[in-house]
C-alpha positions in Angstrom: 173.5 -67.5 -74.6 175.8 -70.4 -74.5 175.7 -72.5 -77.7 176.9 -76.0 -78.5 179.8 -75.9 -81.0 178.7 -78.6 -83.4 179.4 -76.7 -86.6 182.5 -77.6 -88.7 184.0 -75.0 -91.0 181.2 -72.5 -90.4 181.8 -69.0 -88.9 180.3 -69.0 -85.4 178.0 -66.1 -86.1 176.3 -68.0 -89.0 175.4 -71.2 -87.1 171.6 -71.1 -86.8 169.0 -72.2 -84.3 166.4 -74.6 -85.6 163.2 -76.0 -84.2 162.9 -79.7 -84.9 159.7 -81.8 -84.6 156.7 -81.4 -82.4 157.0 -80.7 -79.5 159.7 -78.1 -80.2 163.3 -79.0 -79.6 165.8 -76.2 -79.8 168.9 -77.3 -81.6 172.0 -75.5 -82.7 172.2 -77.3 -86.0 174.8 -77.6 -88.7 174.0 -74.7 -91.1 176.3 -72.3 -93.0 173.7 -70.1 -94.6 173.1 -66.6 -93.3 170.9 -66.1 -90.2 167.3 -65.2 -90.7 167.3 -62.8 -87.8 164.4 -64.6 -86.1 166.8 -65.9 -83.5 169.6 -63.4 -83.9 170.4 -63.5 -80.2 171.3 -67.2 -80.6 173.7 -66.4 -83.4 176.1 -64.3 -81.3 179.3 -66.3 -80.6 180.1 -67.1 -77.0 183.3 -66.3 -75.3 184.9 -69.4 -73.8 186.7 -69.2 -70.5 190.4 -68.5 -70.7 192.4 -71.7 -71.4 189.3 -73.7 -72.5 189.6 -75.2 -75.9 186.9 -74.5 -78.4 186.3 -78.2 -79.0 185.7 -79.3 -75.4 183.1 -82.0 -74.9 179.6 -80.5 -74.6 178.5 -83.1 -72.1 181.4 -82.1 -69.7 180.5 -78.5 -70.2 176.9 -79.2 -69.0 178.4 -79.8 -65.5 179.9 -76.4 -65.2 178.3 -73.7 -63.0 177.6 -70.2 -64.4 177.9 -68.1 -61.3 178.6 -64.4 -62.3 181.0 -62.2 -60.5 179.6 -61.4 -57.1 180.8 -59.0 -54.4 180.1 -61.0 -51.2 180.5 -58.0 -49.0 177.2 -56.7 -50.4 175.3 -59.7 -49.1 173.0 -59.8 -52.0 171.9 -62.5 -54.5 174.0 -65.6 -54.9 175.6 -65.2 -51.4 175.1 -66.7 -48.0 175.7 -65.4 -44.5 178.1 -67.2 -42.1 177.3 -67.4 -38.4 179.8 -64.6 -37.7 177.7 -62.3 -40.0 180.0 -62.1 -43.0 178.8 -63.1 -46.4 180.5 -65.4 -48.9 179.7 -66.7 -52.4 177.5 -69.7 -52.6 179.3 -73.0 -52.2 179.3 -75.5 -55.1 180.4 -79.1 -55.2 181.1 -81.6 -57.9 179.1 -84.7 -58.6 179.8 -87.1 -61.5 177.4 -85.3 -64.0 176.5 -81.9 -62.6 177.5 -79.3 -60.1 175.3 -78.8 -57.0 174.8 -75.4 -55.4 174.3 -75.0 -51.7 171.2 -73.0 -51.1 171.3 -71.2 -47.7 168.5 -71.6 -45.2 165.9 -68.9 -45.0 162.2 -68.0 -45.0 160.6 -67.1 -48.3 157.2 -66.4 -49.8 155.8 -69.6 -51.3 152.9 -69.9 -53.6 150.9 -67.4 -55.8 147.5 -65.9 -56.2 145.5 -66.3 -59.4 144.9 -63.4 -61.8 141.3 -63.3 -60.6 138.9 -65.4 -58.6 136.5 -66.4 -61.4 134.5 -69.2 -59.8 132.0 -69.8 -62.6 134.1 -72.6 -64.2 134.2 -74.4 -60.8 130.4 -74.1 -60.5 130.1 -76.0 -63.8 132.9 -78.5 -63.3 133.8 -78.6 -59.6 137.6 -78.7 -59.2 140.5 -76.8 -57.5 142.2 -74.4 -59.8 144.1 -72.1 -57.4 146.2 -74.6 -55.7 149.1 -72.3 -55.0 147.1 -69.7 -52.9 147.5 -68.1 -50.5 151.1 -67.0 -50.7 152.6 -67.6 -47.3 156.0 -67.5 -45.5 157.7 -70.9 -45.4 161.1 -71.6 -43.7 163.5 -73.9 -45.6 166.7 -75.5 -44.2 169.9 -75.3 -46.2 170.2 -77.9 -49.0 172.1 -78.8 -52.2 170.4 -78.7 -55.5 171.6 -79.6 -59.1 172.6 -76.6 -61.2 170.4 -77.9 -64.0 168.1 -80.8 -65.0 169.4 -84.4 -65.1 170.6 -85.0 -68.7 170.0 -88.0 -70.8 173.7 -88.8 -70.7 173.7 -88.9 -66.9 170.5 -91.0 -66.8 172.0 -93.4 -69.4 175.1 -93.9 -67.2 172.8 -94.9 -64.3 171.0 -97.4 -66.6 174.3 -98.8 -67.7 175.3 -99.4 -64.1 172.0 -101.3 -63.5 170.8 -98.8 -60.9 168.0 -97.3 -63.1 165.5 -98.6 -65.5 165.4 -97.7 -69.2 163.2 -94.8 -70.3 160.3 -95.5 -72.6 157.8 -92.9 -73.7 154.2 -94.1 -73.5 152.5 -95.4 -76.6 151.7 -92.5 -78.9 154.1 -90.1 -77.3 157.1 -89.1 -79.4 160.5 -88.8 -77.8 161.4 -85.2 -78.7 165.1 -85.9 -79.4 164.9 -89.6 -80.5 166.2 -88.8 -84.0 169.2 -86.8 -82.8 172.8 -88.1 -82.7 173.7 -89.7 -79.3 176.2 -87.0 -78.5 173.6 -84.3 -79.1 170.7 -86.1 -77.3 173.0 -86.7 -74.3 173.1 -83.1 -73.2 169.3 -82.6 -73.3 167.2 -83.1 -70.1 166.0 -86.6 -69.6 162.2 -86.6 -70.2 159.5 -89.2 -70.5 160.5 -90.1 -67.0 158.1 -91.3 -64.3 158.2 -90.0 -60.7 159.4 -93.4 -59.5 162.3 -93.4 -62.1 163.3 -89.9 -61.1 163.3 -90.8 -57.4 165.3 -94.0 -58.1 167.9 -92.0 -60.1 168.4 -89.4 -57.3 168.7 -92.1 -54.7 171.3 -94.0 -56.8 173.4 -90.8 -56.6 173.0 -90.7 -52.9 170.6 -87.8 -53.3 166.8 -87.2 -53.4 164.2 -85.3 -55.3 163.8 -81.7 -53.9 160.6 -80.9 -52.0 158.2 -78.4 -53.6 159.3 -75.8 -51.0 163.0 -76.3 -51.8 162.4 -76.1 -55.5 160.4 -72.9 -55.2 163.0 -71.3 -52.8 165.9 -72.2 -55.2 163.9 -70.6 -58.1 162.5 -67.6 -56.3 164.8 -66.6 -53.5 163.5 -63.9 -51.1 162.3 -61.2 -53.5 158.9 -62.8 -54.6 159.8 -62.9 -58.3 157.3 -64.3 -60.7 159.7 -66.2 -62.9 163.1 -67.6 -62.0 164.9 -64.8 -63.7 162.7 -62.0 -62.4 159.2 -60.6 -62.8 159.2 -59.4 -66.4 158.5 -61.6 -69.4 161.8 -62.5 -71.1 161.1 -62.7 -74.9 164.6 -64.0 -75.6 163.9 -67.3 -74.0 162.2 -69.5 -76.6 159.8 -72.3 -76.1 160.8 -76.0 -76.3 163.6 -78.2 -75.0 167.2 -77.3 -75.3 170.5 -78.6 -73.8 170.4 -78.5 -70.0 172.0 -75.5 -68.5 172.4 -73.7 -71.8 169.7 -71.0 -71.4 171.8 -68.7 -69.2 169.1 -66.0 -69.3 167.0 -68.3 -67.1 168.9 -68.1 -63.9 167.3 -67.8 -60.5 168.0 -65.7 -57.4 170.6 -68.3 -56.4 171.7 -68.7 -60.0 170.1 -72.2 -60.5 169.5 -72.7 -64.3 166.4 -73.7 -66.3 163.7 -73.4 -63.6 161.3 -71.3 -65.7 162.2 -72.8 -69.1 163.2 -76.0 -70.7 161.8 -79.2 -69.1 159.0 -79.5 -66.6 160.2 -81.0 -63.3 159.1 -83.5 -60.8 159.4 -82.7 -57.1 159.1 -85.1 -54.2 155.7 -84.0 -53.0 152.5 -86.0 -53.5 149.8 -83.6 -54.9 147.4 -82.3 -52.2 145.3 -79.6 -53.9 144.8 -77.5 -50.8 148.2 -77.9 -49.1 148.7 -74.1 -49.2 145.5 -73.6 -47.1 146.2 -76.3 -44.6 148.6 -74.3 -42.3 145.6 -72.0 -41.6 143.0 -74.6 -40.8 142.1 -76.4 -37.5 140.2 -79.1 -39.3 139.2 -80.3 -42.8 136.2 -78.6 -44.2 135.5 -80.7 -47.3 132.4 -82.9 -47.4 133.3 -86.5 -48.6 130.1 -86.2 -50.7 130.6 -82.6 -51.7 130.8 -81.3 -55.3 134.6 -81.6 -55.6 134.7 -85.1 -54.2 131.9 -86.2 -56.4 133.4 -84.7 -59.5 136.8 -86.3 -58.8 135.2 -89.8 -58.2 133.2 -89.5 -61.5 136.3 -88.4 -63.4 138.5 -91.2 -62.0 135.9 -93.8 -62.9 135.6 -92.6 -66.4 139.4 -92.7 -67.1 139.6 -96.2 -65.9 136.3 -97.7 -67.0 135.3 -95.5 -70.0 132.2 -93.3 -70.6 129.8 -96.3 -70.3 131.4 -98.3 -67.5 130.3 -101.7 -66.5 128.6 -101.9 -63.1 131.4 -103.8 -61.5 134.2 -101.5 -62.8 136.1 -99.5 -60.2 138.7 -96.8 -60.5 142.2 -97.8 -59.4 144.5 -95.7 -57.2 146.4 -93.3 -59.5 148.9 -91.3 -57.4 149.8 -87.9 -58.6 152.9 -85.8 -57.8 153.6 -82.1 -58.1 155.4 -80.8 -61.2 156.9 -77.3 -61.4 158.0 -74.9 -64.1 157.6 -71.4 -65.6 155.5 -69.4 -63.1 157.1 -69.8 -59.7 154.4 -70.7 -57.1 152.0 -72.2 -59.6 151.6 -76.0 -59.1 150.3 -78.8 -61.2 150.2 -82.6 -60.9 150.9 -85.5 -63.1 150.2 -89.2 -62.8 152.7 -92.0 -62.3 150.7 -94.4 -64.5 148.7 -93.9 -67.7 145.0 -94.9 -67.2 143.4 -96.6 -70.3 140.9 -93.8 -71.0 142.8 -90.7 -69.9 141.6 -87.7 -72.0 143.7 -84.9 -73.4 143.1 -82.9 -70.3 142.8 -83.7 -66.6 139.8 -82.6 -64.6 141.6 -79.4 -63.8 142.2 -78.7 -67.5 145.9 -79.5 -67.5 147.0 -81.1 -70.7 148.0 -84.8 -70.5 149.3 -85.4 -74.0 151.9 -82.7 -74.0 153.5 -83.3 -70.6 155.3 -86.6 -70.3 157.6 -85.9 -73.3 158.7 -82.6 -71.6 158.8 -83.9 -68.0 162.2 -84.2 -66.4 163.8 -83.6 -62.9 166.8 -82.5 -60.9 168.2 -83.8 -57.6 168.8 -82.3 -54.2 170.5 -83.4 -51.0 170.7 -82.5 -47.4 173.7 -80.4 -46.1 175.7 -82.5 -43.7 177.2 -80.8 -40.7 180.8 -79.7 -41.4 182.7 -77.6 -38.8 185.0 -76.2 -41.5 182.0 -75.1 -43.6 179.3 -73.7 -41.3 175.8 -73.6 -42.5 174.8 -70.6 -44.5 171.7 -68.4 -44.1 170.2 -66.2 -46.8 171.4 -62.6 -46.1 168.2 -60.8 -46.9 164.7 -61.1 -45.5 161.6 -61.9 -47.6 158.8 -59.3 -47.8 156.1 -59.5 -45.2 153.0 -61.4 -46.3 149.7 -59.5 -45.8 147.4 -62.4 -45.4 144.9 -60.5 -43.4 143.6 -57.1 -44.7 141.6 -54.6 -42.8 138.8 -52.7 -44.5 136.4 -50.7 -42.4 135.1 -52.7 -39.5 136.2 -56.1 -41.0 139.3 -58.1 -41.4 139.5 -60.3 -44.6 141.5 -63.5 -44.9 143.5 -63.6 -48.2 143.0 -67.3 -48.9 139.9 -68.5 -50.8 138.2 -71.9 -50.7 137.0 -72.8 -54.2 134.3 -75.1 -55.5 132.6 -75.4 -52.1 128.9 -76.0 -51.3 127.3 -73.7 -48.8 127.9 -76.2 -46.1 131.6 -76.5 -47.0 131.9 -72.7 -47.2 130.6 -72.3 -43.6 132.9 -75.1 -42.4 135.9 -73.4 -44.1 135.4 -70.2 -42.1 134.8 -72.0 -38.9 138.0 -74.0 -39.3 140.2 -71.0 -40.1 143.0 -70.3 -37.5 145.5 -67.7 -38.7 148.7 -67.6 -36.7 149.9 -64.1 -35.6 153.0 -63.7 -33.4 152.1 -65.7 -30.3 148.3 -65.8 -31.0 145.9 -66.9 -33.6 143.0 -65.1 -35.3 139.7 -67.0 -35.1 136.0 -66.2 -35.2 135.9 -66.2 -39.0 132.6 -66.3 -40.9 131.1 -65.6 -44.3 130.3 -62.0 -45.0 126.8 -60.8 -45.9 125.9 -59.0 -49.1 126.1 -55.5 -47.6 129.5 -56.3 -46.1 130.9 -57.4 -49.5 129.9 -54.2 -51.0 131.4 -52.2 -48.1 134.8 -54.0 -48.4 134.9 -54.2 -52.2 138.3 -52.6 -52.3 139.9 -55.8 -50.9 137.3 -58.4 -51.8 138.6 -59.7 -55.1 136.2 -61.1 -57.6 134.4 -61.7 -59.8 133.1 -64.8 -57.9 130.4 -65.9 -57.4 131.1 -66.2 -53.6 128.8 -67.6 -50.9 127.6 -65.1 -48.3 125.6 -65.5 -45.1 122.4 -64.4 -46.9 123.0 -66.1 -50.3 125.7 -65.4 -52.8 127.2 -62.4 -54.7 129.0 -62.0 -58.0 130.4 -59.3 -60.3 129.4 -61.3 -63.4 126.6 -59.8 -65.5 123.7 -62.2 -66.3 124.6 -64.5 -69.2 128.2 -63.3 -69.4 131.4 -65.0 -68.1 133.7 -62.1 -68.7 135.6 -60.6 -65.8 135.2 -57.0 -64.7 136.8 -56.2 -61.4 135.2 -52.8 -61.4 131.7 -54.1 -61.7 129.4 -53.7 -58.7 128.7 -56.7 -56.5 125.1 -58.0 -56.8 123.1 -60.8 -55.1 122.5 -64.1 -57.0 120.7 -67.2 -56.0 122.2 -70.8 -56.2 121.2 -74.2 -54.8 123.0 -74.9 -51.6 125.0 -77.8 -53.2 126.4 -75.6 -56.0 130.2 -75.3 -56.1 131.1 -71.6 -55.5 134.0 -69.8 -53.9 134.2 -68.7 -50.2 136.1 -65.9 -48.5 136.0 -65.3 -44.8 135.8 -62.2 -42.6 136.0 -61.3 -38.9 135.3 -58.2 -36.9 138.4 -55.9 -36.9 138.1 -55.4 -33.1 137.8 -59.2 -32.3 140.4 -60.4 -29.8 143.1 -62.8 -30.9 143.4 -66.2 -29.2 146.6 -66.7 -27.3 148.7 -69.7 -28.2 151.2 -70.6 -25.5 153.6 -72.4 -27.9 153.6 -69.8 -30.6 156.8 -67.8 -31.0 158.0 -65.1 -33.4 160.0 -66.6 -36.2 163.5 -65.4 -36.9 163.5 -63.0 -39.8 159.9 -61.8 -39.3 158.7 -58.6 -37.7 157.4 -58.8 -34.2 155.2 -55.8 -35.0 152.5 -57.4 -37.1 150.7 -54.5 -38.7 152.2 -52.7 -41.7 151.8 -49.0 -42.6 149.0 -49.9 -45.0 147.0 -51.5 -42.1 147.7 -55.1 -43.2 148.2 -57.8 -40.6 151.3 -59.8 -41.4 151.4 -63.5 -40.8 154.8 -65.1 -39.8 155.9 -68.5 -40.9 154.8 -71.4 -38.7 157.7 -73.3 -37.3 156.0 -76.6 -38.3 155.6 -75.6 -41.9 156.1 -78.3 -44.4 159.5 -77.9 -46.1 160.3 -81.5 -46.9 158.6 -84.0 -49.1 154.9 -84.7 -48.3 154.9 -88.0 -50.0 152.6 -89.4 -47.4 150.1 -86.6 -48.0 148.3 -87.8 -51.1 144.7 -86.8 -50.2 143.3 -85.2 -53.3 140.1 -83.3 -52.6 139.7 -82.6 -56.3 140.9 -80.4 -59.0 140.0 -77.6 -61.3 138.8 -76.8 -64.8 140.9 -75.0 -67.4 143.7 -72.9 -66.2 145.1 -69.6 -67.4 147.7 -69.7 -70.2 150.4 -68.4 -67.9 150.1 -71.4 -65.6 149.9 -74.1 -68.3 151.8 -77.3 -67.5 153.2 -77.1 -71.0 156.3 -74.8 -71.1 154.7 -71.8 -72.9 156.1 -68.3 -72.9 154.0 -66.5 -70.2 151.6 -63.8 -71.2 152.7 -60.2 -70.8 150.9 -59.3 -67.7 152.1 -57.3 -64.7 153.2 -59.3 -61.7 150.5 -59.7 -59.1 152.9 -59.1 -56.2 154.8 -56.2 -57.8 158.1 -57.5 -56.5 161.5 -55.7 -56.7 163.0 -55.1 -60.1 164.7 -58.1 -61.8 168.4 -58.3 -61.2 169.0 -61.6 -63.0 169.0 -60.8 -66.7 172.7 -61.0 -67.3 174.2 -63.8 -69.4 177.3 -65.0 -67.6 179.7 -67.5 -69.1 180.7 -70.8 -67.5 183.2 -70.8 -64.7 186.0 -73.2 -63.9 184.8 -76.1 -61.7 185.5 -75.6 -58.0 185.9 -78.5 -55.6 183.5 -79.7 -53.1 182.5 -77.3 -50.4 184.5 -74.5 -51.9 183.2 -71.0 -52.7 181.9 -70.8 -56.2 184.4 -69.6 -58.7 183.4 -66.4 -60.5 183.7 -65.5 -64.2 184.0 -61.8 -65.0 181.4 -62.0 -67.8 179.1 -59.1 -68.4 176.8 -60.0 -65.5 175.3 -57.4 -63.3 176.6 -57.9 -59.7 174.3 -57.6 -56.7 173.5 -54.0 -56.0 172.2 -54.1 -52.4 174.6 -52.0 -50.2 172.6 -52.6 -47.0 174.2 -55.8 -45.9 171.8 -57.8 -43.7 169.1 -55.1 -43.8 165.5 -56.5 -44.0 163.9 -56.2 -47.4 161.5 -53.4 -47.8 157.9 -54.8 -48.0 156.3 -54.5 -51.4 153.7 -51.8 -52.0 150.3 -53.0 -50.6 148.4 -55.1 -53.1 145.0 -53.4 -53.4 143.5 -56.8 -54.0 144.2 -59.9 -51.9 
């Protein structure tokens, strides 16, 4: 753990970590009394790089990359493959306030599935809660991304030049580091920033905000990890805000810092609740007068006009953009403006009063062609994505439409078109009650779900608890009730040929795994850049799980849904000397664990089959 040296005359091991104010701000404060032991791991002194004076400026140190020692010949994490097949360390380059790391191009698994498909909250308050599902392969071109979040010092420099507007937290929102000395505040992430201000800052540097796909790829890499550092909960990473780039335990597959801790982060994309489902749909299935659309319209009118609106009051357009943090693949949205009657929670259940003061950003940039530095590709392949599972005589699609009426549920299945190596799988429909019981091993609940002959659930009457071992039973709902929908097709139904479809580089041409799962390759037209023009919000969702809260909370100790490979990013490397633009990243010996993959260029082994889609 790298600490700011702000103590004077105190032994390094006795400087303590303090939490200041609400929300929490982690500071390494001036204190000479003995440590309490609560944050003992923060009390350990850091080892500075050779030749670096102990009193170096902390703002300058926030620029420095922390790439651990890597053996490029192993073609593992933190490396990229050249066109000739050899691997090198990731390139870094200097910018005025932070280093940028070049992320190699590649295809990764984007998104996440929820802990369960409990559709009861959606039936009471129609909204979209599982916006990150289904996980799917997405190709991403090579790009640069900031090593850590934009600091207050960097943003202040932009304001001083007249290229950025000053930051002002909304009325009633406390700036979390307002009372700190300027030299201390300067190294914290810039928060209380709007999406427009973040976009303007990046453009003033000649850069841009990263797309959601770029942000996830930089955080996750190709091993489907749950958090940026791996898939196990890391108790040594505290809640709250702390100096940008200082939580060295939180480093991603590509060694980008702070992506599952510290500030929440804006990305370029406008929030479209069902963007993860869109690649598998021929047409929209939402009814403009359906339950989600109506709930969204009512909510927007209330936040602009109050609980008892005048007849002539109309809701204004309030664009929302995606924010990312903590659980990779989870997605939330936040508004660019502050409606007059905005409650403590959005329609989806996301908090509104504990977000803006922790909301920051980082910048990205395109990689320009350079004959002397050919584009890099990620050396390892991502696991195959079992989006279609076979159970008995049926195939089951892994994605779920939530908060849909019966009419919308039927339209969802009819619109499904799942690409599969030169063809697409069509002829999807709702299952009947008997079929759900027969395929219970892959039909995740507890629902309720629409069926051809009514609806089914695993819930017991009068109880909202979740029991994934409970038997499915028939229930009756009015046709306009917001339930979930999952689609099936006959396992022997022919696929539809698509003349333009081609296998994607890095994906298997044989599309059935040993476990009988059909694997869906990435579409070549997958969105990997900003979808700022795609702001159609069908709706949202009620309260979310604790692990996906937009407030940076320590995630609950639950096993990862995807059971990805073991975490290899728990080392705590020290800062390295700053290399020049386009160079290979300098390495510090530190006690970091190097990459351990000895099969250079070998495809990653697919994860064990998930018994539940």
